[in-house]
C-alpha positions in Angstrom: -12.8 8.5 -8.2 -12.2 5.8 -6.1 -14.7 3.0 -5.4 -17.8 3.0 -3.1 -16.5 3.0 0.5 -17.9 0.6 2.7 -21.1 0.4 4.8 -19.6 0.1 8.3 -21.4 1.9 12.3 -22.0 5.2 12.3 -18.1 6.9 13.8 -18.7 9.4 16.3 -17.6 12.3 15.5 -14.7 13.4 17.6 -13.0 9.5 17.1 -13.6 8.4 20.2 -12.1 4.5 20.0 -14.2 1.8 22.8 -12.0 0.4 25.3 -11.2 -2.5 23.3 -8.2 -1.0 21.5 -6.2 -1.1 25.2 -5.3 -4.8 24.7 -2.7 -5.9 23.2 -1.3 -2.0 22.8 2.1 -2.2 23.6 3.5 -5.1 21.7 1.6 -3.5 18.1 4.0 -0.9 16.4 2.4 2.3 15.5 2.9 3.8 12.1 1.1 6.6 9.8 -0.2 7.0 6.7 -0.8 10.0 4.7 -3.2 10.4 1.2 -2.9 13.2 -0.6 -5.6 12.2 -3.4 -4.0 14.5 -6.3 -3.4 14.4 -9.2 -2.2 15.5 -13.0 -4.3 13.3 -15.1 -6.2 9.3 -13.7 -5.1 6.8 -15.2 -7.5 4.6 -17.5 -7.3 1.4 -14.6 -7.3 3.1 -11.5 -9.8 3.4 -9.3 -8.4 4.7 -6.2 -10.2 8.0 -4.3 -8.1 10.3 -5.8 -8.9 13.9 -7.8 -7.2 15.9 -10.7 -7.2 19.8 -10.6 -10.9 19.8 -12.5 -13.5 17.4 -9.4 -11.7 19.1 -6.6 -15.0 21.2 -6.1 -13.3 24.1 -4.4 -10.7 22.2 -2.4 -7.5 23.4 -3.1 -4.3 21.5 -3.1 -2.4 23.7 -1.2 -4.0 24.1 1.8 -3.8 19.8 2.2 -1.1 20.0 4.7 -2.5 22.4 7.1 -5.5 20.6 6.3 -3.7 16.3 7.0 -1.4 18.4 10.2 -5.0 19.2 12.2 -6.3 15.9 11.6 -2.4 14.4 13.4 -4.0 17.2 15.9 -6.2 14.5 16.6 -5.3 11.6 16.3 -3.3 12.7 19.2 -6.2 13.6 20.9 -8.0 10.8 20.6 -5.4 7.7 21.0 -4.6 10.3 24.2 -7.9 9.7 25.0 -8.5 5.6 24.8 -5.7 5.9 27.0 -3.5 3.5 24.4 0.6 3.8 25.2 2.3 7.1 24.0 4.4 5.4 20.4 6.5 7.0 18.2 5.2 6.0 14.6 8.1 2.9 13.2 6.9 3.7 9.5 5.3 7.0 7.5 3.9 6.4 4.3 3.6 9.5 1.6 0.5 7.4 -0.4 -2.3 9.0 -3.4 -2.6 10.3 -5.8 0.6 11.3 -6.7 1.9 12.7 -3.5 4.9 14.4 -5.2 2.6 16.8 -6.9 2.9 18.9 -3.7 5.9 20.1 -3.3 8.4 19.3 -1.3 8.4 21.6 1.4 4.7 20.5 2.4 5.3 17.0 2.3 8.6 17.8 5.3 5.6 20.3 6.6 3.8 16.9 7.4 6.1 15.0 8.4 8.1 17.1 10.8 4.7 17.2 12.5 3.8 13.5 12.3 7.3 14.1 15.1 6.1 16.8 16.4 2.9 14.6 17.5 3.9 11.1 18.1 7.7 11.4 17.3 9.5 9.3 15.4 10.7 5.3 16.5 15.1 5.6 15.5 15.1 4.2 12.7 11.7 4.9 11.2 10.9 3.8 7.8 9.3 7.9 6.0 8.5 6.2 1.9 6.4 8.9 -0.3 5.1 7.5 -3.5 6.1 9.7 -7.0 5.6 9.5 -10.9 8.8 10.0 -12.4 7.8 13.7 -14.2 6.8 14.8 -10.9 9.8 15.3 -8.9 13.2 16.4 -9.8 16.8 17.0 -7.9 16.5 19.9 -6.0 12.4 18.4 -4.2 14.4 14.6 -4.0 17.3 16.4 -2.1 14.6 18.6 -0.3 12.5 16.2 0.7 15.6 13.2 2.2 16.5 16.9 3.6 13.6 16.0 5.7 13.3 13.4 6.8 12.2 11.3 4.0 14.4 8.2 4.1 13.4 5.9 0.8 11.4 6.5 -2.6 8.2 4.3 -4.7 8.4 4.9 -8.0 5.4 4.3 -10.0 7.7 2.5 -12.9 4.7 -0.1 -14.1 6.3 -0.2 -17.4 8.4 0.2 -19.8 7.1 -0.6 -22.7 5.4 2.7 -24.6 2.3 0.7 -25.9 1.5 -0.8 -22.5 2.3 2.7 -20.5 0.1 4.2 -23.2 -3.3 1.5 -22.9 -2.6 2.1 -18.7 -3.3 5.9 -20.4 0.6 6.7 -17.9 2.1 9.7 -18.8 5.7 9.6 -18.2 8.6 8.3 -20.0 9.8 5.7 -19.3 13.6 6.7 -20.6 13.3 9.1 -17.1 13.2 6.9 -14.7 16.9 5.9 -14.4 17.7 10.1 -13.8 14.7 10.3 -11.1 16.6 7.1 -9.9 20.0 9.0 -10.1 18.5 11.8 -8.6 16.7 10.1 -5.8 20.1 7.6 -4.7 22.3 10.8 -4.6 20.5 12.2 -1.9 20.9 8.9 0.1 17.2 7.7 -0.7 16.1 4.0 -0.5 14.2 3.3 -4.0 11.5 0.8 -4.8 9.6 0.5 -8.3 6.2 -0.4 -9.0 5.1 -2.4 -12.0 2.1 -4.0 -13.5 2.1 -7.1 -15.4 -1.5 -7.7 -17.1 -2.7 -5.1 -19.4 -4.7 -6.1 -22.2 -2.2 -6.3 -25.1 0.8 -6.8 -22.9 2.7 -10.2 -24.2 4.8 -11.7 -22.5 8.3 -11.1 -24.5 7.1 -7.3 -23.2 6.9 -7.7 -19.1 10.0 -9.1 -19.5 11.4 -5.8 -21.1 9.9 -4.2 -18.1 11.5 -6.5 -14.9 14.8 -6.3 -17.2 14.1 -2.5 -17.1 13.4 -2.1 -13.8 16.1 -4.1 -12.9 18.9 -2.3 -14.1 18.2 0.5 -11.9 19.3 -1.6 -9.8 16.4 -0.5 -7.7 16.0 -1.8 -3.2 12.8 -3.1 -3.6 9.9 -4.4 -6.5 6.5 -4.5 -6.6 5.2 -6.7 -9.2 0.9 -6.1 -8.6 -1.6 -7.9 -11.5 -4.2 -5.2 -12.8 -7.3 -5.9 -11.5 -10.0 -4.3 -13.5 -12.1 -1.9 -11.6 -15.7 -0.9 -12.6 -16.5 2.3 -13.2 -12.6 2.9 -14.9 -12.0 4.2 -18.3 -10.5 0.5 -19.3 -13.1 -1.6 -18.0 -15.4 -0.1 -20.9 -12.9 0.2 -23.1 -13.2 -3.7 -22.7 -16.8 -4.0 -22.2 -16.4 -2.3 -25.5 -14.3 -4.4 -26.8 -11.6 -2.6 -28.0 -9.4 -3.9 -25.9 -9.0 -7.5 -24.8 -10.4 -9.9 -21.7 -7.5 -10.5 -19.2 -5.8 -14.1 -19.5 -5.2 -16.0 -15.9 -3.3 -17.8 -17.7 -1.6 -15.1 -18.4 -1.0 -13.6 -15.9 0.5 -16.7 -13.9 2.8 -17.1 -16.2 4.4 -13.6 -15.6 4.3 -13.9 -12.2 6.3 -17.5 -12.3 8.3 -15.3 -14.7 8.7 -12.3 -12.3 9.4 -14.9 -9.7 12.5 -16.6 -11.9 14.1 -13.0 -12.7 14.1 -11.4 -10.0 15.4 -14.4 -7.5 18.1 -15.0 -10.3 18.6 -11.4 -9.9 19.5 -11.6 -5.8 15.7 -10.8 -4.9 13.8 -12.6 -2.5 10.1 -12.7 -1.9 8.4 -12.2 1.5 4.6 -11.0 0.7 3.3 -12.3 -2.8 3.5 -9.0 -5.0 6.8 -7.9 -3.1 10.3 -8.7 -3.7 13.5 -7.1 -1.5 17.0 -7.3 -1.9 17.8 -7.8 1.4 15.6 -8.4 4.7 16.3 -5.1 5.3 14.6 -3.3 2.8 11.0 -4.4 2.9 9.0 -2.7 3.3 8.0 -2.0 7.1 5.1 -0.1 6.6 3.3 -2.7 4.0 4.1 -5.6 6.3 2.6 -3.5 9.5 -0.8 -4.2 7.5 -0.2 -7.7 6.6 0.5 -8.2 10.5 -1.9 -6.3 12.0 -0.3 -3.0 13.8 -2.1 -0.1 14.3 -2.4 3.0 11.3 -3.9 6.0 11.6 -4.9 7.3 8.5 -4.8 10.2 7.5 -6.3 12.5 4.2 -9.4 12.5 2.1 -10.7 8.3 2.0 -7.7 7.1 4.2 -8.3 3.8 6.1 -6.7 3.4 9.7 -6.9 0.1 12.1 -6.4 0.2 16.0 -7.2 -3.0 17.8 -9.2 -4.5 16.0 -11.1 -1.0 14.7 -11.1 0.8 11.6 -13.1 3.8 10.3 -12.2 5.1 7.3 -12.3 8.3 6.8 -14.6 10.8 4.0 -14.0 10.4 0.7 -14.1 14.0 -1.5 -12.0 16.9 -0.4 -13.9 19.2 0.0 -15.7 17.3 2.2 -13.3 16.2 4.8 -11.9 20.2 4.3 -15.2 21.0 5.8 -15.1 18.8 8.0 -11.3 19.1 9.6 -12.3 22.4 9.5 -15.5 22.6 11.8 -12.8 20.8 14.7 -14.8 17.0 13.8 -13.7 13.2 13.4 -13.4 13.2 8.7 -14.4 10.1 8.9 -17.3 8.1 7.3 -18.3 4.8 9.2 -16.1 2.5 11.1 -16.7 -0.9 12.7 -15.6 -2.2 15.5 -13.8 -6.3 14.8 -14.5 -9.5 16.8 -12.5 -12.2 17.9 -13.7 -13.7 14.4 -13.2 -11.1 12.4 -9.6 -10.7 13.4 -9.1 -14.3 13.2 -10.1 -14.8 9.3 -8.1 -11.9 8.6 -4.7 -12.5 10.1 -5.0 -16.0 8.2 -6.0 -14.0 5.1 -2.9 -11.3 5.5 -0.2 -13.8 7.6 -0.9 -16.7 4.8 0.3 -14.3 1.8 3.6 -14.1 3.2 7.4 -15.6 3.5 7.7 -15.1 7.9 4.3 -16.9 7.3 1.4 -17.6 9.4 2.5 -19.5 12.9 0.4 -22.8 12.7 -0.6 -22.8 16.5 -2.6 -20.2 15.7 -5.4 -22.1 13.4 -8.6 -23.0 14.5 -8.5 -27.2 14.6 -10.1 -27.3 11.5 -7.1 -25.3 9.7 -3.9 -26.7 11.6 -6.0 -30.2 10.1 -6.0 -28.4 6.4 -2.3 -28.6 6.6 -1.4 -32.1 5.7 -3.2 -31.4 2.7 -1.8 -27.6 1.8 1.3 -29.7 1.9 0.6 -32.3 0.0 -1.6 -29.6 -2.6 2.1 -28.0 -3.1 0.1 -24.8 -1.3 2.1 -24.7 1.6 6.0 -25.1 1.5 6.4 -28.8 3.7 9.8 -27.9 5.8 8.7 -24.1 7.1 5.3 -26.3 8.6 7.6 -28.5 10.6 9.0 -25.4 12.6 5.7 -24.6 12.9 5.2 -22.0 10.3 3.0 -21.6 7.2 4.1 -20.6 4.0 2.9 -20.2 0.4 5.0 -22.3 -2.2 5.0 -20.2 -5.3 2.0 -22.4 -6.8 0.7 -22.0 -3.4 1.0 -18.1 -3.9 -0.7 -18.2 -6.9 -3.7 -19.5 -5.5 -3.9 -17.8 -2.4 -7.6 -17.5 -2.3 -7.8 -21.4 -2.3 -5.5 -21.7 0.3 -7.2 -19.3 2.7 -10.5 -21.4 2.4 -9.1 -25.0 2.8 -8.1 -23.1 6.1 -11.2 -21.2 7.1 -13.6 -23.1 6.0 
């Protein structure tokens, strides 16, 4: 049911923000993330804050849209109370969980509340995640008609044995049908893949990449499997039922993905993400990597505004109780220092193709750049133009790049 919430200072019951959030606010975009924490079954590798029907302890899926809308109202009051400028939402993202376990009408209703509360910027990107077995043609058409512009399908793999190890229940043969329905509705399409599942071979991975490309998506994400403590997958590996992850194989799989996707016309723009064109990049996720503002709605959702980060109570029933009482659902928060924000900016921007402006680095970081170029970890031509951009080797050794810049 998700990892433990981080520690932090107590969040005020009214959600009030400190005056420091005003610094630079006019230059920051604003987005909304809505965390729908419901899943039909729990995948063995997942430690996200999600709940099946037997774990809700009195919370009801049918009440969630109303609760989320109430939190949006709180968000408006908090942001106005802080004196922040009115900003339309440039991105909206329904994540989870499986947002499309809710009726399409509920998601459209929540999106309507975002529109009424904040407004949507011209050309706003509105994404929902979906499992291939959680949508049909009518639902996708209703989502598109209600203002959703983009759908991200959790494909994970095209190989049945790999899906079985991950405890994924969808039929991979359904992907072409749901993508065709999404296309017919006018939705942009992304697919998510996972590589490095115990027992997965390089040939298996290539098969999944080819199947994903056959769908002709606009965007593709490929994430290395991380075995999280407390998950069923971790327990199976500990008991010896499945092999330990192989870091060298992970690297081979990443290089395979980068080669195959580049040959198909996709360009990487963040370590784990590729897009057919710059316009197909996930603007919502880029907002995370570039330090923009967003309000996270729902149980366990995280928010960030002007260097203040907070996170909501985890369980849907606890969240519902807070919302019903008219108080902030925030569990705790942290106010980032200037040093914290600098280190985080280096950590995140050094992962993206647009790069980290070298002029923003402290002296130690600037001195490290020539060595990083010599070690083939960052691109020399980009550095000449003032940007620090990782090479493919640098993407594989992203932690080493960050350490060199910060330590």
